C-alpha angles and dihedrals in degrees: 000000000000140000117234127009096272099034120118114253111263088226093053092046091048095055102030089098088066090067107095110257113270093000121142117266132205115212103193118199086009096181110180092355103249092145093038089057093043094051095042088054087054089058101262124133103233132206107203115198126188140136090238112040098173090109088060097051094109089059095054093101095044107111090207092060129070114190121204121188102207134153100223093191101054095097096252119131122276102291097218098059113198096341115139127205134203086222133024114192125189125168132171094358135102130178105154097205088066096056096090091047092049092051091047090051092065108102121223106286090014129126135234114208111186130170131167145132122300140201109293093045090100090081089063097048129255133053091040101142108107089224087070099041124084117231119231109288094004095129090047089053091048094058099033113133091001106066134024112241113229096173137003135171137174106188151136116256132194099203143098077006132330110284144140112240140176123203139173140188114197135166133214118233111263 
């Protein structure tokens, strides 16, 4: 998935070029902002969303970054309304009720880049709760008939630590 705690995900770096140049990006569950920083450096205005935005504090004055402190699991409606993004990035996060909203947030010609833990990861430790582990093909099902899949994997990795992950890169029709 990535190497080092602040390193950009290899999957995100691989498919970032599929995000239309200069288009707005949503970094959902942005955490410390590693992907927010990476995509802002690539010339994208980035909306970084997380429940805890303390790891993004140094970006508060950056005009290319909008930071939203939102609890995405509190049952309230999708906080971004009808906004569309050239890129939607999600790593190491799963809240299934959001999947339709995330897919719908991809603008025409835009790209969804999603990567998180999958079933089978429980044998390596956390996360082990099935609520936080994708089932085989679940990301494929989430984008089916809405986005065109350009890459998908469900596999066991050894680095940065042993884990089972699923990731997808998919584009919306222009």
